[in-house]
GUMIBA-907365 format. One record per residue (C-alpha): residue number from 1; x, y, z; residue in one letter. Coordinates in steps of 0.1 Angstrom, whole numbers, padded with zeros to 4 digits. Layout:
NUM|X|Y|Z|a
...
END
This chain:
1|-0179|0113|-0208|m
2|-0152|0139|-0209|k
3|-0116|0135|-0192|r
4|-0124|0158|-0162|f
5|-0160|0149|-0158|e
6|-0155|0125|-0129|r
7|-0134|0152|-0111|l
8|-0163|0175|-0113|a
9|-0185|0147|-0099|e
10|-0159|0142|-0070|i
11|-0161|0180|-0063|r
12|-0198|0178|-0059|r
13|-0196|0152|-0031|l
14|-0188|0158|0005|d
15|-0153|0148|0012|p
16|-0160|0133|0047|v
17|-0194|0120|0044|a
18|-0189|0106|0008|d
19|-0151|0096|0015|a
20|-0157|0060|0004|l
21|-0174|0069|-0029|e
22|-0148|0095|-0037|i
23|-0119|0071|-0029|y
24|-0135|0044|-0050|r
25|-0138|0067|-0080|i
26|-0103|0079|-0075|s
27|-0088|0043|-0073|v
28|-0109|0023|-0097|a
29|-0116|0050|-0124|y
30|-0092|0078|-0123|e
31|-0058|0061|-0113|f
32|-0059|0024|-0111|p
33|-0025|0018|-0124|w
34|-0009|0046|-0102|d
35|-0028|0034|-0069|y
36|-0014|-0002|-0076|t
37|0021|0012|-0080|r
38|0018|0036|-0051|a
39|0004|0011|-0027|l
40|0031|-0013|-0036|e
41|0055|0013|-0026|l
42|0037|0023|0004|a
43|0039|-0012|0017|l
44|0075|-0016|0006|y
45|0086|0013|0026|r
46|0075|-0001|0058|t
47|0102|-0029|0055|y
48|0128|-0003|0061|a
49|0114|0000|0098|v
50|0135|-0027|0113|p
51|0108|-0041|0137|a
52|0084|-0044|0109|i
53|0110|-0056|0084|g
54|0123|-0084|0109|r
55|0087|-0095|0117|l
56|0078|-0101|0080|l
57|0111|-0119|0075|a
58|0106|-0142|0105|r
59|0071|-0151|0092|t
60|0087|-0161|0061|a
61|0054|-0150|0043|e
62|0074|-0124|0020|l
63|0105|-0143|0017|t
64|0092|-0180|0009|e
65|0056|-0172|-0002|r
66|0060|-0139|-0018|t
67|0034|-0141|-0045|q
68|0006|-0154|-0023|k
69|0014|-0128|0004|r
70|0013|-0100|-0023|y
71|-0019|-0113|-0038|d
72|-0038|-0117|-0004|d
73|-0027|-0082|0007|t
74|-0040|-0068|-0025|v
75|-0072|-0086|-0025|l
76|-0080|-0079|0011|l
77|-0074|-0042|0008|l
78|-0093|-0043|-0026|d
79|-0123|-0059|-0011|t
80|-0128|-0030|0012|i
81|-0125|-0006|-0015|v
82|-0150|-0023|-0038|e
83|-0176|-0032|-0013|h
84|-0171|-0007|0017|g
85|-0169|-0010|0053|f
86|-0205|-0021|0061|a
87|-0211|-0049|0033|a
88|-0205|-0085|0044|e
89|-0173|-0089|0019|e
90|-0158|-0058|0035|g
91|-0163|-0068|0070|r
92|-0150|-0103|0062|t
93|-0117|-0086|0048|a
94|-0113|-0064|0080|i
95|-0118|-0094|0101|r
96|-0092|-0115|0081|r
97|-0068|-0084|0086|i
98|-0074|-0082|0122|n
99|-0070|-0120|0129|q
100|-0035|-0118|0112|m
101|-0023|-0088|0130|h
102|-0036|-0100|0165|r
103|-0013|-0129|0162|s
104|0017|-0108|0166|y
105|0029|-0080|0191|d
106|0028|-0052|0166|i
107|0030|-0016|0184|s
108|0003|0010|0178|d
109|0032|0034|0166|d
110|0040|0009|0139|d
111|0003|0004|0129|m
112|-0002|0041|0126|r
113|0029|0045|0105|y
114|0017|0018|0082|v
115|-0017|0034|0079|l
116|0001|0068|0071|s
117|0018|0051|0042|t
118|-0015|0044|0025|f
119|-0025|0079|0027|v
120|0006|0099|0019|v
121|0025|0077|-0006|v
122|-0003|0076|-0032|p
123|-0007|0113|-0030|r
124|0029|0120|-0035|r
125|0031|0093|-0063|w
126|0000|0107|-0083|i
127|0013|0143|-0079|d
128|0046|0133|-0094|a
129|0036|0107|-0119|y
130|-0003|0108|-0124|g
131|-0022|0123|-0154|w
132|-0033|0150|-0130|r
133|-0027|0160|-0093|r
134|-0052|0147|-0067|l
135|-0078|0174|-0058|s
136|-0084|0187|-0024|r
137|-0116|0167|-0021|h
138|-0097|0133|-0029|e
139|-0069|0141|-0004|i
140|-0093|0150|0023|v
141|-0114|0117|0013|a
142|-0083|0094|0013|t
143|-0075|0107|0049|a
144|-0110|0099|0060|e
145|-0111|0065|0043|y
146|-0081|0054|0060|y
147|-0092|0068|0094|r
148|-0122|0048|0090|t
149|-0101|0016|0083|l
150|-0078|0024|0112|g
151|-0109|0027|0135|r
152|-0122|-0008|0123|h
153|-0086|-0021|0130|m
154|-0088|-0008|0165|g
155|-0058|0016|0160|i
156|-0057|0044|0187|p
157|-0047|0080|0182|d
158|-0052|0080|0144|i
159|-0042|0114|0127|p
160|-0071|0135|0120|r
161|-0061|0153|0086|t
162|-0038|0145|0056|y
163|-0014|0169|0072|e
164|-0011|0150|0102|e
165|-0006|0118|0085|f
166|0022|0134|0064|e
167|0039|0147|0094|a
168|0037|0114|0111|l
169|0050|0095|0081|l
170|0080|0120|0079|d
171|0089|0120|0114|s
172|0086|0082|0119|y
173|0108|0075|0089|e
174|0135|0101|0101|e
175|0136|0084|0135|t
176|0131|0046|0126|h
177|0143|0038|0091|f
178|0177|0018|0094|g
179|0196|-0012|0084|w
180|0185|-0046|0093|d
181|0197|-0077|0074|e
182|0164|-0096|0078|e
183|0145|-0065|0063|a
184|0168|-0064|0035|r
185|0160|-0101|0027|q
186|0123|-0090|0026|v
187|0131|-0061|0003|s
188|0152|-0084|-0020|d
189|0124|-0109|-0023|a
190|0099|-0084|-0031|t
191|0121|-0069|-0058|l
192|0125|-0103|-0073|d
193|0088|-0109|-0071|l
194|0081|-0076|-0091|m
195|0110|-0087|-0117|a
196|0094|-0121|-0121|s
197|0062|-0107|-0137|w
198|0082|-0099|-0167|y
199|0104|-0119|-0189|p
200|0137|-0131|-0172|r
201|0162|-0111|-0193|p
202|0147|-0080|-0181|l
203|0152|-0086|-0145|a
204|0184|-0067|-0139|p
205|0168|-0037|-0160|l
206|0135|-0038|-0139|l
207|0155|-0040|-0106|r
208|0176|-0008|-0116|t
209|0145|0009|-0127|a
210|0126|0002|-0094|t
211|0156|0015|-0074|l
212|0156|0046|-0095|a
213|0120|0055|-0082|l
214|0132|0052|-0046|l
215|0143|0081|-0024|d
216|0177|0085|-0010|e
217|0165|0079|0026|h
218|0149|0044|0015|l
219|0180|0034|-0005|l
220|0204|0041|0026|r
221|0182|0022|0050|a
222|0184|-0010|0027|f
223|0221|-0002|0017|r
224|0214|-0003|-0021|y
225|0237|0016|-0043|p
226|0220|0047|-0058|r
227|0214|0044|-0096|p
228|0232|0069|-0116|g
229|0216|0105|-0119|a
230|0210|0099|-0156|a
231|0193|0065|-0150|t
232|0171|0080|-0123|s
233|0162|0110|-0145|a
234|0153|0087|-0175|l
235|0132|0063|-0154|v
236|0114|0091|-0137|r
237|0107|0110|-0170|r
238|0094|0077|-0186|a
239|0068|0073|-0158|v
240|0058|0109|-0159|r
241|0054|0106|-0197|t
242|0030|0078|-0191|r
243|0010|0100|-0171|g
244|0008|0126|-0198|r
245|-0001|0101|-0224|l
246|-0030|0088|-0202|v
247|-0042|0122|-0200|r
248|-0049|0122|-0237|l
249|-0069|0088|-0237|l
250|-0107|0088|-0230|p
251|-0117|0083|-0194|p
252|-0122|0048|-0182|r
253|-0159|0036|-0189|r
254|-0159|0010|-0161|g
255|-0141|0005|-0128|p
256|-0109|-0015|-0126|h
257|-0103|-0029|-0092|f
258|-0071|-0044|-0080|a
259|-0084|-0080|-0082|r
260|-0083|-0075|-0120|q
261|-0046|-0069|-0121|n
262|-0025|-0093|-0139|w
263|0001|-0091|-0112|e
264|-0023|-0111|-0088|v
265|-0016|-0147|-0101|k
266|-0024|-0169|-0071|g
267|-0061|-0175|-0077|y
268|-0070|-0184|-0112|p
269|-0102|-0203|-0103|n
270|-0112|-0175|-0078|g
271|-0113|-0171|-0041|y
272|-0133|-0166|-0010|r
273|-0123|-0135|0010|v
274|-0126|-0155|0043|a
275|-0098|-0179|0031|d
276|-0074|-0152|0021|l
277|-0043|-0145|0043|g
278|-0024|-0166|0068|t
279|-0034|-0184|0099|r
280|-0006|-0177|0123|p
281|-0002|-0191|0157|v
282|-0014|-0165|0181|p
283|0010|-0147|0203|a
284|0018|-0164|0235|g
285|0014|-0200|0221|l
286|0047|-0200|0203|r
287|0061|-0166|0211|g
288|0062|-0135|0189|c
289|0093|-0123|0170|p
290|0089|-0087|0177|v
291|0083|-0078|0214|r
292|0055|-0053|0220|h
293|0064|-0021|0234|q
294|0033|0001|0239|d
295|0002|-0018|0234|g
296|-0011|-0037|0204|s
297|-0041|-0030|0181|a
298|-0073|-0044|0193|a
299|-0095|-0067|0175|g
300|-0121|-0061|0147|p
301|-0148|-0035|0152|v
302|-0180|-0054|0147|e
END
């Protein structure tokens, strides 16, 4: 197989009708490392919305059980990519996601914003650092894939196109990004988790490198000092160089799903999708840390 053969395969498919297949090829064959990094960044960005960051801090999932929360999130989302929306495994993953979200008063606006990060951040990351830019077929398919996921999660008024997702993300961040002490704690815990995957002496260097990949708006929201211009340029150049080197390698023969990532450490003996995630007390029994403003997302679509 030649380097651009799968891209040719993608272009023969329908970006709407075959959205799942296109997205799976892109995630598991073309850009597995990039999608892992980009989706980590997508979720990380959401902490800068104080309502989201505070909720995550008060559940303590991302400050006290950071690795488990990371693993469960990765594995639930990965299950849907690998098996699809109709398969039992995919339906079970969606059911678990909905059960967890239903236990808290999360606004529909916040849910739409989080969904938009999954669509927009990977496109921007891959266009900047991937071995090639995403094709229009992949961009349309990604938007359609997450529109489908959003419908299964009961999220209303989902953007119809990539451009609408992008406009939503940019306007929401402009309006809602801001400082929150509890959100900063979640951010620090996440940075510490990422550093823990490598030898301890590298932790300060890895933290600086991660901050160098963040945009000014995100750094301001968390009140992190901006790394020097030379440091930022060096880090970004290194990641771009990685993409250029990947372009020279032969294409991947088999799929690489996120469950195969070495950063997922919490289930060395395997796992059941139905057991992933948390079992929080439903809203109303013990109260919810974030009061709902404009309607909560509905339950799972069966």
